[in-house]
DRENPA-3360 file (N, C-alpha, C; in nm, 2 decimals, always signed):
BEGIN
1 = MKLFQILL = +4.27/-2.13/+1.12/+4.16/-2.07/+1.21/+4.10/-1.88/+1.15 ~ +4.21/-1.85/+1.12/+4.17/-1.74/+1.06/+4.08/-1.78/+0.92 ~ +4.14/-1.82/+0.84/+4.04/-1.86/+0.69/+3.86/-1.91/+0.73 ~ +3.89/-2.01/+0.87/+3.77/-2.07/+0.89/+3.67/-1.93/+0.96 ~ +3.74/-1.86/+1.04/+3.65/-1.72/+1.12/+3.59/-1.64/+0.96 ~ +3.68/-1.64/+0.85/+3.63/-1.59/+0.73/+3.51/-1.59/+0.69 ~ +3.53/-1.73/+0.67/+3.42/-1.85/+0.64/+3.29/-1.83/+0.68 ~ +3.30/-1.80/+0.81/+3.16/-1.81/+0.90/+3.11/-1.64/+0.90;
9 = SSIAMMTS = +3.22/-1.61/+0.90/+3.14/-1.42/+0.87/+3.09/-1.44/+0.77 ~ +3.15/-1.48/+0.61/+3.07/-1.48/+0.48/+2.91/-1.53/+0.50 ~ +2.94/-1.64/+0.56/+2.77/-1.77/+0.59/+2.71/-1.64/+0.64 ~ +2.72/-1.57/+0.74/+2.65/-1.52/+0.84/+2.62/-1.41/+0.75 ~ +2.70/-1.34/+0.68/+2.62/-1.22/+0.61/+2.55/-1.26/+0.48 ~ +2.61/-1.33/+0.42/+2.50/-1.39/+0.32/+2.37/-1.46/+0.38 ~ +2.34/-1.48/+0.48/+2.21/-1.55/+0.53/+2.18/-1.43/+0.57 ~ +2.21/-1.32/+0.65/+2.15/-1.22/+0.71/+2.08/-1.12/+0.61;
17 = MMLADANA = +2.17/-1.12/+0.48/+2.10/-1.06/+0.37/+2.01/-1.18/+0.26 ~ +2.01/-1.28/+0.28/+1.90/-1.34/+0.23/+1.77/-1.34/+0.28 ~ +1.77/-1.33/+0.45/+1.66/-1.31/+0.54/+1.61/-1.15/+0.49 ~ +1.70/-1.02/+0.49/+1.64/-0.94/+0.46/+1.56/-0.97/+0.33 ~ +1.59/-1.02/+0.22/+1.51/-1.02/+0.11/+1.40/-1.12/+0.12 ~ +1.44/-1.21/+0.19/+1.30/-1.29/+0.24/+1.18/-1.18/+0.28 ~ +1.21/-1.11/+0.40/+1.16/-1.06/+0.49/+1.08/-0.91/+0.39 ~ +1.17/-0.85/+0.30/+1.10/-0.74/+0.15/+0.97/-0.79/+0.11;
25 = AIIAERAQ = +1.02/-0.97/+0.07/+0.91/-1.00/-0.05/+0.80/-1.04/+0.05 ~ +0.82/-1.08/+0.11/+0.66/-1.10/+0.24/+0.63/-0.97/+0.27 ~ +0.69/-0.84/+0.29/+0.59/-0.72/+0.33/+0.55/-0.69/+0.20 ~ +0.58/-0.70/+0.10/+0.59/-0.67/-0.04/+0.44/-0.73/-0.10 ~ +0.45/-0.87/-0.04/+0.32/-0.93/-0.11/+0.20/-0.86/-0.03 ~ +0.19/-0.92/+0.13/+0.12/-0.86/+0.20/+0.05/-0.73/+0.18 ~ +0.11/-0.66/+0.09/+0.10/-0.52/+0.05/+0.02/-0.50/-0.06 ~ +0.07/-0.61/-0.16/+0.02/-0.61/-0.26/-0.17/-0.66/-0.26;
33 = GVWADEEG = -0.30/-0.56/-0.37/-0.40/-0.60/-0.34/-0.49/-0.49/-0.35 ~ -0.63/-0.47/-0.33/-0.66/-0.34/-0.31/-0.75/-0.33/-0.20 ~ -0.72/-0.21/-0.13/-0.76/-0.18/+0.01/-0.85/-0.04/-0.02 ~ -0.95/-0.05/+0.07/-1.01/+0.07/+0.13/-0.97/+0.18/+0.22 ~ -1.03/+0.28/+0.19/-0.92/+0.37/+0.31/-1.02/+0.37/+0.44 ~ -1.00/+0.47/+0.52/-1.04/+0.42/+0.66/-1.22/+0.52/+0.66 ~ -1.19/+0.59/+0.60/-1.30/+0.67/+0.56/-1.45/+0.61/+0.46 ~ -1.36/+0.52/+0.39/-1.47/+0.44/+0.29/-1.49/+0.53/+0.14;
41 = KSNIEIAP = -1.37/+0.62/+0.15/-1.38/+0.76/+0.05/-1.33/+0.67/-0.13 ~ -1.26/+0.60/-0.11/-1.18/+0.51/-0.18/-1.13/+0.37/-0.21 ~ -1.09/+0.33/-0.29/-1.02/+0.17/-0.28/-0.87/+0.23/-0.37 ~ -0.81/+0.16/-0.34/-0.63/+0.19/-0.39/-0.60/+0.04/-0.41 ~ -0.53/+0.07/-0.51/-0.50/-0.09/-0.57/-0.34/-0.08/-0.54 ~ -0.22/-0.15/-0.48/-0.08/-0.16/-0.47/-0.07/-0.27/-0.55 ~ +0.02/-0.28/-0.64/+0.08/-0.33/-0.72/+0.20/-0.31/-0.78 ~ +0.29/-0.42/-0.82/+0.43/-0.40/-0.89/+0.43/-0.29/-0.97;
49 = CGDFLCGR = +0.53/-0.19/-0.98/+0.55/-0.11/-1.10/+0.73/-0.10/-1.11 ~ +0.72/-0.14/-1.21/+0.91/-0.14/-1.21/+0.96/-0.21/-1.10 ~ +1.10/-0.17/-1.03/+1.14/-0.21/-0.91/+1.06/-0.21/-0.77 ~ +0.98/-0.14/-0.78/+0.88/-0.08/-0.66/+0.75/-0.11/-0.65 ~ +0.70/-0.08/-0.55/+0.52/-0.08/-0.53/+0.50/+0.03/-0.54 ~ +0.32/+0.07/-0.65/+0.29/+0.15/-0.64/+0.10/+0.14/-0.60 ~ +0.07/+0.27/-0.60/-0.07/+0.26/-0.57/-0.16/+0.31/-0.64 ~ -0.27/+0.26/-0.67/-0.36/+0.39/-0.78/-0.49/+0.36/-0.74;
57 = IVWLREPF = -0.57/+0.42/-0.75/-0.71/+0.50/-0.72/-0.81/+0.39/-0.81 ~ -0.87/+0.26/-0.75/-0.93/+0.18/-0.83/-1.12/+0.23/-0.82 ~ -1.13/+0.29/-0.70/-1.29/+0.34/-0.72/-1.30/+0.46/-0.63 ~ -1.37/+0.54/-0.65/-1.44/+0.62/-0.55/-1.59/+0.62/-0.50 ~ -1.63/+0.64/-0.41/-1.70/+0.65/-0.32/-1.82/+0.80/-0.40 ~ -1.75/+0.83/-0.48/-1.81/+0.97/-0.57/-1.77/+1.02/-0.63 ~ -1.77/+0.92/-0.77/-1.68/+0.95/-0.86/-1.73/+1.04/-0.96 ~ -1.84/+1.13/-0.95/-1.84/+1.24/-1.02/-1.90/+1.39/-0.95;
65 = DEAGKPKT = -1.87/+1.48/-1.07/-1.86/+1.65/-0.97/-2.02/+1.67/-0.99 ~ -2.01/+1.80/-0.94/-2.17/+1.81/-0.97/-2.25/+1.83/-1.09 ~ -2.15/+1.87/-1.17/-2.19/+1.84/-1.33/-2.22/+1.72/-1.40 ~ -2.18/+1.58/-1.33/-2.21/+1.44/-1.34/-2.08/+1.41/-1.42 ~ -1.99/+1.49/-1.42/-1.88/+1.47/-1.52/-1.76/+1.39/-1.38 ~ -1.70/+1.26/-1.46/-1.63/+1.19/-1.35/-1.50/+1.30/-1.30 ~ -1.47/+1.29/-1.14/-1.39/+1.37/-1.07/-1.22/+1.42/-1.17 ~ -1.18/+1.51/-1.19/-1.05/+1.50/-1.22/-0.94/+1.56/-1.11;
73 = DENNPDVS = -0.84/+1.56/-1.16/-0.69/+1.62/-1.06/-0.72/+1.76/-1.05 ~ -0.80/+1.83/-1.02/-0.81/+1.97/-1.03/-0.72/+2.08/-0.96 ~ -0.70/+1.97/-0.81/-0.60/+2.05/-0.75/-0.46/+2.07/-0.79 ~ -0.44/+1.99/-0.88/-0.26/+1.97/-0.93/-0.17/+2.08/-1.00 ~ -0.11/+2.11/-0.89/-0.02/+2.25/-0.95/+0.05/+2.21/-1.07 ~ +0.07/+2.13/-1.13/+0.08/+2.13/-1.26/-0.06/+2.14/-1.36 ~ -0.06/+2.26/-1.39/-0.22/+2.31/-1.49/-0.23/+2.20/-1.60 ~ -0.15/+2.15/-1.65/-0.16/+2.05/-1.74/-0.20/+1.90/-1.70;
81 = QRNRPIVG = -0.19/+1.90/-1.54/-0.23/+1.72/-1.52/-0.38/+1.75/-1.45 ~ -0.45/+1.87/-1.49/-0.58/+1.91/-1.40/-0.69/+1.80/-1.47 ~ -0.69/+1.77/-1.63/-0.81/+1.72/-1.63/-0.80/+1.55/-1.64 ~ -0.65/+1.53/-1.55/-0.68/+1.36/-1.55/-0.77/+1.29/-1.45 ~ -0.84/+1.22/-1.49/-0.89/+1.15/-1.40/-0.87/+1.10/-1.29 ~ -0.96/+1.09/-1.20/-0.89/+1.05/-1.04/-0.89/+0.91/-1.01 ~ -1.03/+0.82/-1.05/-1.00/+0.69/-1.05/-0.91/+0.69/-1.18 ~ -0.79/+0.59/-1.15/-0.74/+0.53/-1.25/-0.57/+0.61/-1.18;
89 = LTIIKGLQ = -0.57/+0.75/-1.14/-0.48/+0.79/-1.11/-0.39/+0.72/-0.99 ~ -0.27/+0.72/-1.03/-0.12/+0.64/-0.97/-0.11/+0.78/-0.85 ~ -0.15/+0.75/-0.71/-0.11/+0.83/-0.60/-0.03/+0.79/-0.49 ~ +0.01/+0.64/-0.49/+0.17/+0.62/-0.47/+0.27/+0.53/-0.50 ~ +0.42/+0.64/-0.52/+0.48/+0.57/-0.60/+0.58/+0.55/-0.50 ~ +0.70/+0.46/-0.54/+0.82/+0.41/-0.49/+0.83/+0.37/-0.38 ~ +0.75/+0.25/-0.38/+0.74/+0.18/-0.22/+0.83/+0.11/-0.20 ~ +0.90/+0.08/-0.11/+1.00/+0.00/-0.11/+1.03/-0.05/+0.03;
97 = LDEDGKLL = +1.11/-0.15/+0.08/+1.14/-0.14/+0.23/+1.18/-0.04/+0.32 ~ +1.16/-0.02/+0.43/+1.24/+0.12/+0.44/+1.39/+0.09/+0.55 ~ +1.47/+0.17/+0.59/+1.60/+0.14/+0.67/+1.59/+0.03/+0.75 ~ +1.48/-0.01/+0.85/+1.45/-0.08/+0.97/+1.42/-0.21/+0.88 ~ +1.36/-0.23/+0.76/+1.34/-0.36/+0.70/+1.18/-0.42/+0.76 ~ +1.13/-0.32/+0.82/+0.97/-0.33/+0.84/+0.91/-0.28/+0.82 ~ +0.88/-0.17/+0.72/+0.80/-0.07/+0.68/+0.78/-0.07/+0.54 ~ +0.70/-0.05/+0.43/+0.71/-0.03/+0.29/+0.68/+0.14/+0.35;
105 = KGLVYNAE = +0.81/+0.23/+0.26/+0.85/+0.37/+0.26/+0.81/+0.44/+0.15 ~ +0.72/+0.52/+0.07/+0.76/+0.59/-0.06/+0.67/+0.73/-0.03 ~ +0.65/+0.75/-0.14/+0.57/+0.91/-0.17/+0.38/+0.87/-0.17 ~ +0.29/+0.96/-0.10/+0.19/+0.98/-0.18/+0.14/+1.10/-0.21 ~ +0.05/+1.08/-0.33/+0.04/+1.21/-0.39/-0.15/+1.22/-0.31 ~ -0.14/+1.37/-0.26/-0.27/+1.41/-0.20/-0.39/+1.47/-0.29 ~ -0.47/+1.38/-0.41/-0.55/+1.48/-0.52/-0.64/+1.57/-0.43 ~ -0.66/+1.60/-0.33/-0.77/+1.68/-0.23/-0.73/+1.81/-0.23;
113 = NGKVYDIY = -0.58/+1.79/-0.21/-0.47/+1.95/-0.19/-0.36/+1.96/-0.30 ~ -0.35/+1.85/-0.37/-0.21/+1.87/-0.44/-0.09/+1.84/-0.38 ~ -0.08/+1.81/-0.30/+0.08/+1.80/-0.23/+0.11/+1.69/-0.21 ~ +0.26/+1.63/-0.19/+0.31/+1.51/-0.18/+0.37/+1.50/-0.06 ~ +0.34/+1.40/+0.00/+0.38/+1.36/+0.15/+0.44/+1.23/+0.14 ~ +0.55/+1.17/+0.26/+0.64/+1.03/+0.23/+0.50/+0.98/+0.30 ~ +0.46/+0.82/+0.27/+0.42/+0.77/+0.34/+0.48/+0.63/+0.40 ~ +0.42/+0.53/+0.49/+0.46/+0.46/+0.55/+0.40/+0.33/+0.52;
121 = LDPGGSTM = +0.35/+0.20/+0.54/+0.27/+0.11/+0.51/+0.36/+0.01/+0.58 ~ +0.23/-0.02/+0.67/+0.25/-0.20/+0.80/+0.15/-0.30/+0.72 ~ +0.18/-0.37/+0.63/+0.05/-0.42/+0.60/+0.05/-0.57/+0.67 ~ -0.09/-0.58/+0.71/-0.06/-0.70/+0.79/-0.21/-0.83/+0.71 ~ -0.27/-0.89/+0.74/-0.35/-0.99/+0.68/-0.48/-0.95/+0.60 ~ -0.58/-0.83/+0.68/-0.65/-0.81/+0.62/-0.71/-0.67/+0.65 ~ -0.60/-0.58/+0.72/-0.56/-0.46/+0.76/-0.42/-0.43/+0.74 ~ -0.40/-0.27/+0.72/-0.29/-0.21/+0.71/-0.27/-0.04/+0.75;
129 = SVEGCFAM = -0.21/-0.07/+0.83/-0.15/+0.08/+0.91/-0.11/+0.20/+0.79 ~ -0.14/+0.29/+0.77/-0.14/+0.39/+0.66/-0.05/+0.50/+0.73 ~ +0.08/+0.57/+0.72/+0.09/+0.70/+0.77/+0.15/+0.79/+0.67 ~ +0.09/+0.92/+0.70/+0.15/+1.01/+0.60/+0.21/+1.09/+0.66 ~ +0.32/+1.15/+0.65/+0.40/+1.26/+0.68/+0.46/+1.36/+0.64 ~ +0.45/+1.48/+0.65/+0.44/+1.58/+0.61/+0.59/+1.67/+0.68 ~ +0.74/+1.66/+0.64/+0.86/+1.71/+0.68/+0.87/+1.61/+0.79 ~ +0.84/+1.50/+0.78/+0.89/+1.36/+0.89/+0.82/+1.38/+1.07;
137 = FLCGSQTW = +0.78/+1.53/+1.07/+0.71/+1.50/+1.22/+0.58/+1.55/+1.20 ~ +0.49/+1.58/+1.13/+0.32/+1.63/+1.12/+0.29/+1.50/+1.05 ~ +0.24/+1.43/+1.09/+0.16/+1.28/+1.06/+0.04/+1.30/+1.09 ~ -0.03/+1.19/+1.02/-0.18/+1.16/+1.00/-0.16/+1.00/+1.00 ~ -0.25/+0.92/+1.04/-0.24/+0.78/+1.06/-0.41/+0.71/+1.01 ~ -0.41/+0.58/+0.92/-0.52/+0.58/+0.91/-0.49/+0.40/+0.91 ~ -0.63/+0.34/+0.96/-0.61/+0.15/+0.85/-0.68/+0.14/+0.80 ~ -0.61/+0.08/+0.64/-0.74/+0.05/+0.52/-0.72/-0.10/+0.56;
145 = TRVK = -0.87/-0.14/+0.51/-0.90/-0.24/+0.53/-0.91/-0.35/+0.37 ~ -0.86/-0.48/+0.37/-0.84/-0.55/+0.30/-0.98/-0.55/+0.18 ~ -0.99/-0.55/+0.03/-1.12/-0.57/-0.03/-1.09/-0.68/-0.14 ~ -0.96/-0.67/-0.21/-0.88/-0.79/-0.23/-0.76/-0.84/-0.21;
% end
């Protein structure tokens, strides 16, 4: 009887782990693609990078500065990074399933102020809820729309 209970417990645990992995795969797949931010300023492509998902800017509504040159990462706290073009810049890193298994969590770099925030993505079909947080309680949110 004891062996049977151990066997059932093992099967239940394995099934739970498989469902969690399947859920992670579904959420990750939903997030992949190109998304327009809520203000229509940029498009961000979410794609695999190593063991995680990352996001990079693939389009800007205003890609050039006043001098007609491509906008660069001029607000980066690392002076050596300030000449990097904004288009093509990876701004979201380390996206993985959060502790609850319902959202993707990672870090987002804001090129407008050079700061890094926690980011939470809740991808749906044609929209994705995006929340950026500083110190876990100062948060802002947007709804991004799928472009591709």
